[in-house]
N, C-alpha and C positions, 0 to 999 in steps of 0.2 A: 808068596804073592806080593806082600809088602816089600819085600826085598827087591823083587823084580821091577816093581814100580819105581822104587828109589834108584835103581841102577839106570833106569830109563830117563828119569829126570836129570840125574847127573850127566848122562851122555847127552841130553838135549842142551842142557845149560852150557856145555863145553862147545857144542856145534854152533850155538848162537854166539858165543863169545869169539869163536874163530871166525864166523862170517863178518862180524863186526870189524875185527882186525883187518880182515881183507879189504873190506870197503874203505876203511880209512886210509890203508896204504895206497889203495887205487886213487883215491881223492887227492892225496898228497903228491902223487906222481904225475898228476896232470899238469900240462904247461900253463903258465899264467895267461890269463885272457889278454893281457897287453903285449904277451911276448912276440916279438917279430914286428911290433907296430912301432912307428915313430913316436917319440914322446910328444905329447900336445902341450902348447903353451897358450896363454890368454894373448889375444893380439895387443901389441903395444898401443897405447893412447898416442895419437899424432901430436907431435910438439906444436905448440901455438906459433903462429907466423910472427915475424917481426913487422912492426908498424912504423913507417917513416912518416912523420907528420910535417908538412911544409906550410909555413905561415904566409901571409899575404903582405899587401903594401902598408907601409907606415907602423907596422907592429913588429914583434919579435916572437921567438918561441914560447914566451910567457903566456901567450893567448891560448896555447894548448895545455895549460896547467890542469884544467879539470879532466880533460880528455887523457892526458898523460896518467894521472892517478886512477881514473876510472879503469883504464885498460891494464895498467900495470898490477892493479890489485886482482885482475882476473888471470894473471899470468902471462900476459903479453910483454915482449920486449919492445919498448917504445924508443924511438930516436927522434928528436926534434932539432934539426940543424938551423943555424942562424945564417940567414942570407947576408952577404956583404954589406957592411954599413948599417946594419939593423940592430946593432948594439949600442947606438949612440944616442943618448937622450937629448930632448929639443933644447934643454938648457945649455948644452955644449955645442961648439961650432960644428956646422955640418961637415961630413967627410967629403973632401974635394973628389975623392975617386968616384963617387956616385955619379958625377956628371958623365963619365964615359962608361958606366956600367949598363949593360943591355940585358935582356932576357936570356941571351946565350950564356952570358957570365953566370947568371944564377943557375942555369941548367948544369953548366960545367962543375960548380960548387957541390951541387947535390949529387951529381953523378959520381964524383970523387968520394963522397960520403958513402954511396952505395957500394963503391969498390971494396970497402973495408967489411962488408957484411957477406957471410958465406952462404947466402941464399938470396932468392928473389923476394924482396919484402912486398907488403901491401902498402901502396903509397897513398896517403891521404893528403889533400890539398885544399886550402881554404882560399877564396878569392884568387889573387894572382898565383898562390900556391897550387890552386886547382888547375890553372893553365900549365904550370910547370909540370904537374902530375900527368896531364894528358901528353906533353912533349915526351916525357920519359916513358909513359906506356908505348908510345909509337916506336920507340928505340927498343921495345922488348925487355925492359928492365924492371917491370913490375908484375907481381903475381897477380895482382888486382889494383884498381885505381878507384879511389872514392873522391868524388869532385863535389865539395861543399860550396855552394854559392860561387862557382867558379868564373873566373875571367874568361872571356871568349877567345877562341882561336881565330886565325885569319879566315875570312869568309862569312863569319856570323856578325851582324849588324848589332854592336854594343849600345846603340843610342836609345835612351829613354828620357822622358822629361825629368824624372827624379834623378836619374844618373847625371844629366847635364847640371842640374841645381847643385848636386853633391860636389861635382867636380868645380864648379864655380866658386861654391863657398869654402872649398879647400885651397883655392888658388887666387887669393885677393891681392897679393903682393905682386901686381904686374911689372914693377920696376926691378925685380930681381930674377929674372929669367936665367941669368948666368949662374945660379946656385941650385943645389938639390931642392926638390920640393918640400914645403914644410906645411903640415896640415894645421888648420885652425880648430879651436875648440868647438866653434858653432857648426863648422862643416862636419866634424867628427860625430857630434852629436845628431845632427840631421841624418847623415848617411849611415851611421853604424850603431850608435850608442843610444838611440832614442827609447829602446825598451830596458835599459838599465835603470835602477832606481836612481832618482836625481842625485842623491847623496854619494853614489859610486862613480859617477861620470867623470868628475875631475880627477879622481884616483886612477882611473883606467887611462885617461887621456894623458896623465903624467908619464906613462910608460910608452906613449907614441914615439916614433922616430921619423927621420927624414926618408925620402923616396927618390930614386933615380928618375929624372924627367925622360931620360932616353928609354928606359924600360916601360914607363907609363905611356909614352907616345907609341912605342911599338904594339902595345896592346889597344889602347883606344883608338889610334889612327893608323891601323894596320894596312889601310889602302894607301898610304904614303910611304910605307916602308919597302925600299927597294930590295932589301935582303930577304923580305918575306919571313921574318924571324919567328913569327907565331904560327907558321903553317903546321898543321897536323894532318898527316895522311890516315883517314880514318880506317883504311883497309889494313893498315899496320898495326892498329889497336885490336888485338885478338884476346886479350884478358878480360875477365869480367870488369864491368864499370858500373858504379853506382853514382847517380847524380842526385843531389839533394838541393832543393831550394827552400828559402823562407817566403812565406806569403806576404810579409811585410818588408821585404827587401827593397831598399831604394837605390841601391848601387847595381845590383844584378837581379832585376825582377823575375819572377817565376816564368814569364813568357820566355825570357832569353835562356834560362836554364833548360827548359824544355827544347828549345832549338839544339842545344849542346847534347841532350839525351838523344835526340832525333839523329844527330851525326853518327852516333854510335849504336844505333838502335838495335843491331844484330847481336850486341854483347851487353846492352845497357839495361839497367833497371832505374826507375825514376821514383823519388820520394819527395812529398811537399809537406811542409809544416806550416799550416796557415797562420799560426799565432807567433812565428818567429821573424826576425829581420836578418840583415846581413851578418850580424855578429852572433849568430845562433849557436857557435861553439862555446860562448863565454857569458851568455846573458841568462837570466833566470829561465828555468826550464830546459837547460842544455842537456839534461839527462835523457829526454826524450829521443832527440836524434841519435845520441850516442848508443842508446839501447837498440835502436833501429839498425845502426851500423854493425853492431856486434851480432845481431841476428842475421844480417846479410853476409857477414864474413862467414859465419857458421854454415850458411845455406849455400852460397854461391861459390865461394872460394875453395871449396873442396877439402877442408880440413877435417870437419866432422859434422854429423847432421845438425841441423838447427833444432832448437826447442820448438819453434814455430815456423813452418814452412810457409814462405809467401811467393806468390806469382808475380811477374813483371805488371 
């Protein structure tokens, strides 16, 4: 009897072992779950856009130093072209070629710069640079356009009392109409530098330069320009547009910037910073509009989702 039980246990153990072997062979013979499927890869992070920052009148690319550093540290490629004649300090004689330089010449300069970029950049313009950005956007050369305290295109009234006073204070040498425009320290402080600490105003003004009277006339007196040099066809501006105003701007008051926003209302977003002036890209607190610009780029320009989504 004992022998019978022992034989049964031996036979049972062998059967269990054989069953385990067969199950393992079957499992190992199964195809991989991913067999026949395409390999999956994580989606690539879109490359950050190139930013082209265009300066305004009487200054040079140095006015973008804070913005250049801010955006480059976040991975953007930043290009800050120097407009013709804007690398000449006021202590040197004025460049004579500025007398014949018009807004179209500035456009051609920047357009040539854009030709060396293998993509449509986001164009950011301040003051006169904001008008240049509008003209380039109408040519289809911008992925997006950011207009900071922008000069007006043809058809929008640029006149304000503070603007008239700013222009007058910057043009006191009435006997020198035959040379490029030269700003005055008092005029620069009143129009642009009044929110800088007093100890910094002369240092900043020392970097100012001359301006073309022809370009200035084409902007401020567009109604006398037979060539209609500053005309922007709003229907041709199809890229996203951001207009930015400083609440304390004496050159381009917020009401004028809102008119520019309305011109491109189908594609435009408007932001106003009540504690900033015309020089909001380089005065204390410049980080606030810079952060807003980056949020807008992420949200509107289609590169990647914004950390905070905002509506127009």
